C-alpha positions as CSV (number, residue, x, y, z in Angstrom):
1,M,0.0,0.0,0.0
2,S,1.3,3.4,-0.9
3,L,1.2,6.2,1.6
4,S,2.4,8.9,-0.7
5,V,-0.9,10.7,-0.5
6,D,-1.2,13.0,2.5
7,L,-4.7,13.4,3.9
8,S,-3.6,15.0,7.2
9,G,-6.3,17.2,8.6
10,R,-9.1,15.8,6.3
11,R,-12.3,14.8,8.0
12,I,-14.0,11.9,6.2
13,L,-17.3,10.0,6.8
14,V,-17.5,6.6,5.1
15,V,-20.9,5.0,5.0
16,G,-20.9,1.3,4.3
17,A,-17.6,0.9,6.1
18,S,-18.0,-2.4,7.9
19,S,-16.5,-4.4,5.0
20,G,-15.4,-4.3,1.3
21,I,-14.6,-1.1,-0.5
22,G,-15.8,1.2,2.3
23,R,-13.8,-0.5,5.0
24,A,-10.6,-0.7,2.8
25,L,-10.9,2.9,1.6
26,G,-11.5,4.2,5.1
27,L,-8.5,2.3,6.6
28,R,-6.2,3.6,3.9
29,A,-7.5,7.2,4.3
30,S,-6.7,6.8,8.1
31,A,-3.2,5.5,7.3
32,A,-2.7,8.6,5.1
33,G,-3.5,10.9,8.0
34,A,-7.3,11.5,7.7
35,R,-9.7,11.5,10.6
36,V,-12.3,8.9,9.6
37,A,-15.8,8.1,10.9
38,F,-16.7,4.6,9.9
39,A,-20.5,4.1,9.6
40,A,-22.6,1.1,8.8
41,R,-25.5,-1.0,10.3
42,R,-23.2,-3.8,11.4
43,F,-21.8,-2.0,14.4
44,D,-20.0,-5.0,15.8
45,R,-17.8,-5.1,12.8
46,L,-17.3,-1.3,12.8
47,E,-15.7,-1.3,16.3
48,Q,-13.0,-3.7,15.1
49,V,-12.4,-1.5,12.0
50,A,-12.1,1.6,14.1
51,R,-9.5,-0.1,16.3
52,E,-7.6,-1.1,13.2
53,A,-7.7,2.6,12.0
54,G,-6.2,3.8,15.3
55,P,-6.7,6.9,17.5
56,G,-9.2,9.4,16.3
57,A,-11.3,7.0,14.3
58,L,-15.0,6.7,15.0
59,A,-17.5,3.8,14.8
60,L,-21.0,5.0,14.1
61,R,-24.1,3.0,13.8
62,C,-26.0,3.8,10.6
63,D,-28.7,1.7,8.9
64,V,-29.1,3.8,5.7
65,R,-32.7,2.6,5.4
66,E,-33.6,4.6,8.5
67,E,-33.7,8.4,8.0
68,R,-33.1,9.1,11.7
69,E,-29.9,7.0,11.7
70,C,-28.6,8.8,8.5
71,R,-28.9,12.2,10.2
72,A,-27.5,10.9,13.5
73,A,-24.4,9.5,11.8
74,V,-23.6,12.8,10.1
75,E,-24.3,14.8,13.3
76,N,-22.0,12.5,15.4
77,A,-19.2,12.8,12.8
78,L,-19.6,16.6,12.8
79,S,-19.7,16.7,16.6
80,A,-16.4,14.8,16.8
81,F,-14.6,16.4,13.9
82,G,-16.0,19.9,13.9
83,G,-16.6,19.7,10.1
84,L,-16.5,17.4,7.2
85,D,-14.3,17.4,4.1
86,A,-15.5,14.3,2.4
87,L,-18.4,11.9,2.4
88,I,-17.9,8.4,0.9
89,Y,-21.0,6.4,0.1
90,A,-20.0,2.8,-0.3
91,T,-23.2,1.0,0.6
92,G,-24.2,-1.5,-2.0
93,L,-27.0,-4.0,-1.4
94,S,-27.0,-6.6,-4.2
95,P,-29.8,-9.2,-4.0
96,L,-29.6,-12.0,-6.5
97,A,-33.0,-12.5,-8.2
98,M,-34.3,-12.8,-11.7
99,L,-36.8,-10.1,-12.2
100,E,-39.8,-12.4,-12.2
101,Q,-38.7,-13.7,-8.7
102,A,-38.3,-10.2,-7.1
103,G,-41.0,-9.1,-4.8
104,A,-41.9,-5.6,-3.7
105,G,-39.9,-6.2,-0.5
106,E,-36.7,-6.9,-2.3
107,W,-37.2,-3.9,-4.6
108,R,-37.8,-1.6,-1.6
109,E,-34.7,-2.9,0.2
110,V,-32.3,-2.4,-2.6
111,L,-33.6,1.0,-3.5
112,A,-33.6,2.1,0.1
113,A,-30.0,1.1,0.6
114,N,-28.5,2.0,-2.7
115,V,-30.4,5.2,-3.6
116,I,-32.6,6.7,-0.9
117,G,-30.0,6.2,1.8
118,A,-27.4,7.9,-0.4
119,S,-29.6,11.0,-0.8
120,L,-30.5,11.1,2.9
121,V,-26.9,11.0,4.0
122,T,-25.9,13.6,1.4
123,A,-28.7,15.9,2.5
124,A,-27.5,15.7,6.1
125,A,-23.9,16.3,5.2
126,L,-24.5,19.0,2.6
127,P,-24.1,22.1,4.9
128,A,-20.8,20.8,6.2
129,L,-19.5,19.9,2.7
130,R,-20.5,23.4,1.4
131,A,-18.7,25.0,4.2
132,S,-15.5,23.1,3.5
133,Q,-15.9,23.0,-0.3
134,G,-15.7,19.3,0.2
135,R,-16.5,16.2,-1.9
136,A,-19.2,13.5,-1.9
137,L,-17.9,10.3,-3.5
138,Y,-20.2,7.5,-4.5
139,I,-19.3,3.9,-5.4
140,S,-21.1,2.9,-8.5
141,S,-20.6,-0.2,-10.6
142,Y,-19.7,-1.5,-14.1
143,A,-23.1,-3.3,-13.8
144,I,-24.7,-0.1,-15.2
145,R,-22.9,-0.9,-18.5
146,M,-22.9,-4.7,-18.5
147,P,-25.7,-6.2,-16.4
148,L,-25.8,-9.9,-15.5
149,P,-29.1,-11.9,-15.4
150,G,-30.1,-12.1,-11.8
151,L,-28.6,-8.7,-10.8
152,G,-31.3,-6.5,-12.4
153,L,-32.4,-5.0,-9.1
154,Y,-28.8,-4.0,-8.4
155,R,-28.3,-2.5,-11.8
156,V,-31.5,-0.5,-11.7
157,S,-30.5,0.9,-8.3
158,K,-27.1,1.9,-9.6
159,V,-28.5,3.6,-12.7
160,A,-30.9,5.5,-10.3
161,L,-27.8,6.4,-8.1
162,D,-26.2,7.9,-11.2
163,A,-29.2,10.0,-11.9
164,L,-29.3,11.1,-8.3
165,I,-25.7,12.2,-8.4
166,E,-26.4,14.3,-11.5
167,C,-29.4,15.9,-9.8
168,W,-27.2,16.8,-6.7
169,R,-24.7,18.4,-9.1
170,M,-27.3,20.5,-10.8
171,E,-28.8,21.7,-7.5
172,H,-25.5,22.3,-5.7
173,P,-22.6,23.2,-8.1
174,D,-20.5,24.4,-5.2
175,V,-20.0,20.9,-3.9
176,D,-18.0,18.2,-5.8
177,F,-20.1,15.1,-6.4
178,T,-17.9,12.3,-7.8
179,R,-19.1,9.0,-9.2
180,V,-16.7,6.0,-9.2
181,V,-17.6,3.2,-11.6
182,V,-15.9,0.1,-10.2
183,G,-15.2,-3.2,-12.1
184,N,-15.1,-6.7,-10.7
185,T,-13.3,-6.4,-7.3
186,S,-12.1,-9.1,-5.0
187,G,-12.3,-8.9,-1.2
188,T,-15.8,-7.6,-1.0
189,D,-19.1,-9.0,0.5
190,F,-20.9,-8.4,-2.8
191,A,-22.4,-11.9,-2.9
192,A,-23.1,-12.2,0.9
193,G,-26.6,-13.4,1.5
194,W,-27.2,-15.0,-1.9
195,G,-29.0,-18.3,-1.3
196,P,-27.6,-21.5,-2.8
197,E,-30.6,-22.2,-5.0
198,R,-30.5,-18.8,-6.6
199,I,-26.8,-18.9,-7.0
200,Q,-27.0,-22.3,-8.8
201,E,-29.8,-21.0,-11.1
202,A,-27.9,-17.7,-11.9
203,V,-24.5,-19.4,-12.5
204,E,-26.0,-21.9,-14.9
205,V,-27.3,-18.9,-17.0
206,W,-24.0,-17.0,-16.7
207,V,-22.0,-20.0,-17.8
208,K,-24.3,-20.8,-20.7
209,R,-24.0,-17.2,-21.9
210,N,-20.2,-17.2,-21.3
211,L,-20.5,-14.5,-18.6
212,F,-18.9,-16.5,-15.8
213,P,-16.3,-16.8,-14.4
214,A,-15.1,-13.1,-14.6
215,A,-12.1,-12.8,-16.9
216,T,-10.3,-10.6,-14.3
217,M,-10.7,-9.3,-10.8
218,M,-9.2,-6.1,-9.3
219,P,-7.7,-6.2,-5.8
220,L,-9.1,-3.7,-3.3
221,D,-5.6,-2.2,-2.9
222,V,-5.6,-1.1,-6.6
223,L,-9.0,0.6,-6.2
224,C,-8.0,2.4,-3.0
225,E,-4.7,3.6,-4.3
226,T,-6.6,5.1,-7.3
227,L,-9.1,6.9,-5.1
228,L,-6.9,8.3,-2.3
229,P,-5.5,11.1,-4.6
230,V,-9.1,12.1,-5.5
231,L,-9.8,12.6,-1.8
232,A,-6.7,14.8,-1.5
233,M,-7.7,17.0,-4.5
234,R,-9.3,20.3,-4.2
235,G,-10.2,20.4,-7.9
236,Y,-13.4,19.1,-9.4
237,V,-13.6,15.4,-10.3
238,D,-16.6,14.3,-12.2
239,D,-16.7,10.6,-13.1
240,I,-14.0,7.9,-12.7
241,A,-13.9,4.3,-13.9
242,V,-11.5,1.9,-12.2
243,M,-11.4,-1.4,-13.9
244,P,-9.3,-4.6,-13.5
245,R,-6.3,-4.9,-15.8
246,T,-7.0,-6.9,-18.9
247,R,-5.4,-10.3,-18.5
248,D,-2.6,-11.0,-20.9
249,P,-3.7,-14.1,-23.0
250,K,0.0,-15.1,-23.3
251,A,0.5,-15.1,-19.5
252,T,0.7,-18.4,-17.8
253,A,-1.1,-19.2,-14.5
C-alpha cells in the first residue's frame, strides 16, 4: 500500500464501512492521515475496523434505510470532527434474483439502501460539505454498462444512483459530487446473502452465456490507491472508472 498521498487534517465520513470497499478505503485514508468516521449498520464489525484505524477513528451505527440514523451518523461525525471534508457512500446492497422472482420487499430494500440512503446522508452532510468546499464520492458499478441476469435489481438501483448524483450536481454546483464506476473487485461482500438455489440458477445462466467466471478481478488495494488522490484533491472530479487490468492471454497461470 502506498502512503504517498497526504490526507492530514481531512475529515471523512465513510458510509458502508463495515466491509469491502468502504472498509478498505476508510482504513487507507486513516493511514494517510485523515480522521475517519466509519458508519454502517453492522456496528459489531465497525468497532474492530475503528480499532484497526487507530486513534481518532470513530465507529458510528447507521442503517441507511432509516432516515433518523442517517442524520445521526452525520451529526455525530460533525460533533467529533468539527466539520466534514468528504463523504464516501460505499453502501451497495446486491440481491440475487431474476426479475420475475423479485417481490416488492426486495425492490424496496435495494432502492432504500443504494439510492434513498445515499440521498438522505448527502442531504444531512450538505451544509458541512458546502462550508469546507468538500467532496461527496459514491461507489457505482460497471453493472450499469454490462448487467448480469439475476442482478437486475442491483443494476436498476445503480442507474438510479447515477441519476441522483447528476441531480445533486445540478442543485449544488458548489460541492464536488464524484461518481466512481468500479469493475469486478475481489475482497468484498458483494455476494453475501445469496441463497444456494438462486446462485445455482444464476450461475447456470451465466456459464451458458459465457458471462462467468469473470475474466479478471481487481484487488481492493488497486482501487483504493486510485481513489486516495481524489480525496486529496481540491479540484473538481466528475466521473472515474476503475477497472481490472485486462489479462494477458499469453500469460501463464
